[in-house]
KEFILO-996927 format. One record per atom (N, C-alpha, C): residue number from 0; residue in one letter; atom name; x, y, z. Coordinates in steps of 0.001 Angstrom, whole numbers, always signed. Atoms other than C-alpha are relative to their C-alpha. Layout:
BEGIN
- NUM/a/CA/X/Y/Z;
...
//
This chain:
BEGIN
- 0/f/N/+281/+1159/+638;
- 0/f/CA/-15045/+27688/-1871;
- 0/f/C/+1759/-572/-594;
- 1/t/N/-1225/+374/+723;
- 1/t/CA/-11305/+27506/-3628;
- 1/t/C/+620/-708/+1404;
- 2/l/N/-715/+719/-1065;
- 2/l/CA/-9765/+26348/+39;
- 2/l/C/-534/-905/+541;
- 3/l/N/+394/+1442/-321;
- 3/l/CA/-12060/+23907/+478;
- 3/l/C/-25/-1017/-1028;
- 4/i/N/-307/+698/+1097;
- 4/i/CA/-11690/+22209/-2761;
- 4/i/C/+1038/-1302/+285;
- 5/n/N/-846/+1025/-471;
- 5/n/CA/-8809/+19856/-1189;
- 5/n/C/-755/-978/+1010;
- 6/p/N/+486/+876/-1252;
- 6/p/CA/-10417/+18653/+2092;
- 6/p/C/-1446/-596/-741;
- 7/l/N/+1173/+470/+636;
- 7/l/CA/-13561/+18266/-267;
- 7/l/C/+241/-1327/-853;
- 8/t/N/-232/+858/+771;
- 8/t/CA/-11848/+16120/-2454;
- 8/t/C/+530/-1270/+444;
- 9/h/N/-413/+1160/-855;
- 9/h/CA/-10141/+14145/-79;
- 9/h/C/-991/-853/+588;
- 10/f/N/+1084/+765/-221;
- 10/f/CA/-13311/+13389/+1405;
- 10/f/C/-824/-825/-712;
- 11/v/N/+943/+774/+965;
- 11/v/CA/-15143/+12153/-1463;
- 11/v/C/+688/-1113/-546;
- 12/v/N/-621/+664/+567;
- 12/v/CA/-12407/+10462/-2686;
- 12/v/C/+732/-1558/+895;
- 13/f/N/-739/+841/-962;
- 13/f/CA/-10650/+8578/+451;
- 13/f/C/-1349/-331/+1128;
- 14/i/N/+1039/+616/-1132;
- 14/i/CA/-13465/+8733/+3343;
- 14/i/C/-945/-487/-210;
- 15/i/N/+1188/+879/+297;
- 15/i/CA/-16290/+7663/+1809;
- 15/i/C/+109/-1253/-657;
- 16/p/N/-369/+1216/+224;
- 16/p/CA/-15110/+4885/+243;
- 16/p/C/+430/-957/+1112;
- 17/l/N/-194/+887/-1339;
- 17/l/CA/-13383/+3742/+3300;
- 17/l/C/-1244/-480/+803;
- 18/t/N/+905/+391/-953;
- 18/t/CA/-16363/+4035/+5185;
- 18/t/C/-1068/-1231/-636;
- 19/e/N/+802/+875/+702;
- 19/e/CA/-18364/+2103/+2692;
- 19/e/C/+671/-1365/+31;
- 20/c/N/-717/+1094/-122;
- 20/c/CA/-15725/-659/+2635;
- 20/c/C/-189/-562/+1462;
- 21/v/N/+168/+337/-1886;
- 21/v/CA/-15779/-1034/+6505;
- 21/v/C/-1471/-470/+347;
- 22/n/N/+1403/+208/-421;
- 22/n/CA/-19593/-1033/+6392;
- 22/n/C/-340/-1328/-621;
- 23/e/N/+206/+1258/+905;
- 23/e/CA/-19468/-3662/+3482;
- 23/e/C/+343/-1538/+906;
- 24/f/N/-688/+1212/-400;
- 24/f/CA/-17056/-5928/+5272;
- 24/f/C/-313/-403/+1443;
- 25/v/N/+370/+263/-1700;
- 25/v/CA/-17722/-5565/+8950;
- 25/v/C/-967/+679/+589;
- 26/g/N/+1334/-206/-634;
- 26/g/CA/-20981/-3995/+9546;
- 26/g/C/-622/-926/+337;
- 27/l/N/+842/+869/-498;
- 27/l/CA/-22855/-7098/+9846;
- 27/l/C/+633/-487/+1565;
- 28/a/N/-646/+334/-1367;
- 28/a/CA/-20255/-8028/+12827;
- 28/a/C/+116/+1011/+1025;
- 29/m/N/-15/-1501/-893;
- 29/m/CA/-20143/-4660/+14424;
- 29/m/C/-1549/-99/+799;
- 30/r/N/+1122/+235/-659;
- 30/r/CA/-23791/-4893/+14565;
- 30/r/C/-420/-1112/+965;
- 31/a/N/+460/+1473/-1108;
- 31/a/CA/-24160/-8524/+16142;
- 31/a/C/+920/+414/+1134;
- 32/a/N/-826/-33/-1218;
- 32/a/CA/-21316/-7378/+18594;
- 32/a/C/-574/+970/+874;
- 33/y/N/+892/-1265/-507;
- 33/y/CA/-23419/-4221/+19513;
- 33/y/C/-951/-540/+1030;
- 34/c/N/+1017/+405/-587;
- 34/c/CA/-25968/-6385/+20818;
- 34/c/C/+537/-1023/+604;
- 35/a/N/-684/+913/-812;
- 35/a/CA/-23729/-8778/+22694;
- 35/a/C/-434/+457/+1120;
- 36/p/N/+63/-538/-1270;
- 36/p/CA/-24676/-8990/+26378;
- 36/p/C/+1171/+259/+897;
- 37/s/N/-1074/-170/-502;
- 37/s/CA/-21323/-8677/+27434;
- 37/s/C/+1312/+535/-795;
- 38/e/N/-1074/+163/+629;
- 38/e/CA/-17793/-7520/+26179;
- 38/e/C/+849/-700/-329;
- 39/i/N/-863/+1292/+153;
- 39/i/CA/-16022/-10447/+26141;
- 39/i/C/-858/-849/-1358;
- 40/d/N/+620/+828/+1237;
- 40/d/CA/-18966/-12064/+23884;
- 40/d/C/-123/+1041/-1112;
- 41/a/N/-64/-648/+982;
- 41/a/CA/-18857/-8970/+21931;
- 41/a/C/+1124/-322/-1061;
- 42/w/N/-1301/+583/+550;
- 42/w/CA/-15142/-9862/+21082;
- 42/w/C/-239/-1145/-945;
- 43/r/N/+241/+1228/+346;
- 43/r/CA/-16330/-13192/+20267;
- 43/r/C/-855/+64/-1397;
- 44/v/N/+985/+59/+594;
- 44/v/CA/-19168/-12456/+18065;
- 44/v/C/+949/+737/-1203;
- 45/f/N/-560/-678/+1162;
- 45/f/CA/-17151/-9986/+16010;
- 45/f/C/+1338/-796/-614;
- 46/e/N/-932/+722/+596;
- 46/e/CA/-14098/-12370/+15449;
- 46/e/C/-678/-1376/-390;
- 47/w/N/+412/+1089/+1026;
- 47/w/CA/-16530/-14910/+14462;
- 47/w/C/-831/+288/-1339;
- 48/w/N/+895/-267/+890;
- 48/w/CA/-18804/-13215/+12315;
- 48/w/C/+764/+1186/-1003;
- 49/g/N/-771/-950/+1044;
- 49/g/CA/-16031/-10786/+10758;
- 49/g/C/+1294/-519/-759;
- 50/p/N/-1026/+659/+669;
- 50/p/CA/-13244/-11312/+8449;
- 50/p/C/+1075/+309/+225;
- 51/l/N/-1679/-385/-224;
- 51/l/CA/-10485/-10194/+10748;
- 51/l/C/+824/-798/+61;
- 52/h/N/-865/+1383/-141;
- 52/h/CA/-8805/-13658/+11334;
- 52/h/C/+695/-70/-1751;
- 53/i/N/-242/+74/+1374;
- 53/i/CA/-8812/-13550/+7252;
- 53/i/C/+1064/+1136/-589;
- 54/w/N/-952/-1458/+556;
- 54/w/CA/-7356/-9735/+6922;
- 54/w/C/+1309/-238/+756;
- 55/l/N/-1514/-88/-842;
- 55/l/CA/-4594/-10740/+9649;
- 55/l/C/+957/-994/-855;
- 56/s/N/-906/+1128/+719;
- 56/s/CA/-3508/-14134/+7574;
- 56/s/C/+487/+948/-1328;
- 57/c/N/-625/-562/+1213;
- 57/c/CA/-3435/-11917/+4266;
- 57/c/C/+1007/+1159/+576;
- 58/i/N/-899/-754/-271;
- 58/i/CA/-1369/-9208/+5878;
- 58/i/C/+1417/-806/+395;
- 59/l/N/-1187/+1030/-53;
- 59/l/CA/+1072/-11716/+7334;
- 59/l/C/+820/-299/-1058;
- 60/g/N/-581/+637/+1548;
- 60/g/CA/+1523/-13289/+3842;
- 60/g/C/+480/+950/-775;
- 61/l/N/-551/-933/+673;
- 61/l/CA/+2046/-10101/+2655;
- 61/l/C/+1153/+580/+141;
- 62/l/N/-1185/-430/-591;
- 62/l/CA/+4472/-9109/+4774;
- 62/l/C/+1300/-958/-245;
- 63/s/N/-899/+1079/+352;
- 63/s/CA/+6283/-12171/+4555;
- 63/s/C/+727/-54/-1273;
- 64/l/N/-714/+70/+1404;
- 64/l/CA/+6503/-12001/+728;
- 64/l/C/+688/+1021/-110;
- 65/t/N/-579/-1071/+256;
- 65/t/CA/+7562/-8480/+889;
- 65/t/C/+1413/-134/+771;
- 66/f/N/-948/-109/-347;
- 66/f/CA/+10221/-9249/+3164;
- 66/f/C/+999/-1244/-492;
- 67/a/N/-806/+872/+624;
- 67/a/CA/+11438/-12400/+1260;
- 67/a/C/+454/+522/-1419;
- 68/a/N/-378/-486/+1338;
- 68/a/CA/+11441/-10070/-2229;
- 68/a/C/+1376/+874/+470;
- 69/w/N/-1081/-791/-545;
- 69/w/CA/+13692/-7864/-40;
- 69/w/C/+1350/-562/+98;
- 70/i/N/-866/+486/-54;
- 70/i/CA/+15928/-10211/+816;
- 70/i/C/+633/-802/-1173;
- 71/l/N/-283/+837/+1630;
- 71/l/CA/+16105/-11818/-2892;
- 71/l/C/+784/+1190/-485;
- 72/g/N/-759/-1293/+733;
- 72/g/CA/+16907/-8304/-3885;
- 72/g/C/+1367/+460/+387;
- 73/k/N/-1365/-244/-415;
- 73/k/CA/+19956/-8067/-1677;
- 73/k/C/+1302/-909/-385;
- 74/l/N/-996/+870/+271;
- 74/l/CA/+21587/-11110/-3079;
- 74/l/C/+1083/+464/-986;
- 75/p/N/-586/-560/+1327;
- 75/p/CA/+24481/-10476/-5424;
- 75/p/C/-465/-617/-1213;
- 76/c/N/+489/+37/+1077;
- 76/c/CA/+23018/-12274/-8147;
- 76/c/C/-1259/+773/-646;
- 77/c/N/+1010/-882/+264;
- 77/c/CA/+20016/-9798/-8175;
- 77/c/C/+454/+1239/+32;
- 78/q/N/-310/-1366/-35;
- 78/q/CA/+22095/-6830/-8153;
- 78/q/C/+215/+348/-1603;
- 79/l/N/-324/-593/+1493;
- 79/l/CA/+22160/-4304/-11189;
- 79/l/C/+1202/+58/-96;
- 80/r/N/-1226/-126/+322;
- 80/r/CA/+25298/-4581/-12827;
- 80/r/C/+170/+1251/-789;
- 81/r/N/-241/-1139/+700;
- 81/r/CA/+26724/-1151/-13849;
- 81/r/C/+1190/-114/-1000;
- 82/g/N/-1182/-165/+852;
- 82/g/CA/+28722/-479/-16789;
- 82/g/C/+246/+1210/-543;
- 83/v/N/-319/-1213/+733;
- 83/v/CA/+30303/+2098/-18927;
- 83/v/C/-1009/+325/-926;
- 84/p/N/+763/-208/+1088;
- 84/p/CA/+27651/+3865/-21146;
- 84/p/C/+1068/+536/-1253;
- 85/s/N/-603/-382/+894;
- 85/s/CA/+28934/+4224/-24624;
- 85/s/C/-1069/+1133/-585;
- 86/e/N/+379/-1167/+583;
- 86/e/CA/+28249/+7320/-26744;
- 86/e/C/-1203/-354/-1181;
- 87/t/N/+968/+418/+790;
- 87/t/CA/+25850/+5594/-28975;
- 87/t/C/-1195/-662/+928;
- 88/d/N/+969/+585/-768;
- 88/d/CA/+23697/+4333/-26146;
- 88/d/C/-1196/+1340/+517;
- 89/t/N/+957/-1340/-332;
- 89/t/CA/+20677/+6957/-26098;
- 89/t/C/-1257/-293/+1136;
- 90/y/N/+1278/+500/-1162;
- 90/y/CA/+18355/+4937/-23538;
- 90/y/C/+575/+387/+1248;
- 91/r/N/-1009/-214/-1460;
- 91/r/CA/+21044/+5047/-20756;
- 91/r/C/+394/+1248/+208;
- 92/t/N/-992/-1108/-599;
- 92/t/CA/+22566/+8342/-20866;
- 92/t/C/-652/+1087/-1106;
- 93/p/N/+700/-1149/+670;
- 93/p/CA/+20428/+11549/-21889;
- 93/p/C/+946/+1016/-731;
- 94/k/N/-564/-1285/+399;
- 94/k/CA/+21383/+13988/-24200;
- 94/k/C/+229/+1163/+620;
- 95/r/N/-232/-1065/-571;
- 95/r/CA/+22957/+17001/-23074;
- 95/r/C/+715/+1102/-815;
- 96/p/N/-656/-982/+796;
- 96/p/CA/+23891/+20320/-24438;
- 96/p/C/+1348/+17/-253;
- 97/a/N/-1443/+67/+80;
- 97/a/CA/+27569/+20688/-25673;
- 97/a/C/+575/+964/+1149;
- 98/c/N/-533/-770/-778;
- 98/c/CA/+28230/+23461/-23107;
- 98/c/C/-15/-822/+1507;
- 99/l/N/-434/+766/-1340;
- 99/l/CA/+27576/+20681/-20058;
- 99/l/C/+855/-897/-446;
- 100/r/N/-1016/+1322/-124;
- 100/r/CA/+29687/+18016/-21841;
- 100/r/C/+1293/+409/+88;
- 101/h/N/-1269/-279/-182;
- 101/h/CA/+32421/+20136/-21742;
- 101/h/C/+302/+649/+1507;
- 102/g/N/-31/-507/-1285;
- 102/g/CA/+31920/+21396/-18250;
- 102/g/C/+9/+1218/+390;
- 103/f/N/+260/-1689/-325;
- 103/f/CA/+30942/+25195/-18840;
- 103/f/C/-856/+186/+808;
//
């Protein structure tokens, strides 16, 4: 049983919710496409009844926002300025033992 706990946890935490989400969002479109008379009609029914075009537009929008944020992060005004930390600056420099400060 000990070796099965990780696959079982993965199955319960990821696979079952993913299956339920797919059934909730595209289940009706898949059932309608299954009953279509031809394969071309099935893709048309799936496109018309399913949220595929909405998903694609959301993915393209999020990818473009991510790319824009990456480009803005490369600009010089958005770069992190690094200075020399002071002795009293405890937030930026962690306390080290005395033997490490002197190089021993």
